[in-house]
N, C-alpha and C positions, 0 to 999 in steps of 0.2 A: 775934631781932635780925638785921637784914640787913647784910651786909658791904659796905663801900665798894669801889669799883673799885681804889683804892690798896691796900687790905688784901688783896684777892684777888690782885693783881699780886705783892705781896711773898710771899704764901704759895706761889704758883706758882713763883716764882724759887727760893725755898728748897727746894721739892720737887725741882726740876730740878737745881740745883747743889749742894744740901746746905748745910752750915754755912758762914756767911760773916758779915763785919762790915757795918756800915751804909754805909761808904764804897763797898764793892763793890756792895751793893744799890742805892745811889744811881746808880753808874755804869751798871749793867746795866739798871735800870728807867727811867732818864732823869728820875727824880724828884729834887728837891733834897734835900740832906741833912736839912734841917729837917723836910720832909714825911716822909721815911723814919723819922726819929727819932720823930715823932708817931705814925705808923702802927705802929711797933714797940711803942711804949708802949701803944697801944690793944689790939694783939694780945696782948701780955703780960697786960694786965688781963682779957682774955676767956679767958685760959688756952690760947690757940691756939699759943703758942710759949713756949719757955723762953729767957730771955736769960742767956747765959753769958759769962764773961770771955774775950775773944779770939774771939768769934763767936756765932752764933745757931744754935739747933737746934729 
């Protein structure tokens, strides 16, 4: 399965900055919070990230 540009962007931001919440991801990426929430859900479903209370890893 090929990743979308949004998914790659989120993964690269997390790699660079480390654990953070969706509001920070939205601000850094320029994507809306709804888009970030969808992307995070898709990445979690693929096992690419772990969603933790208080941030992402």
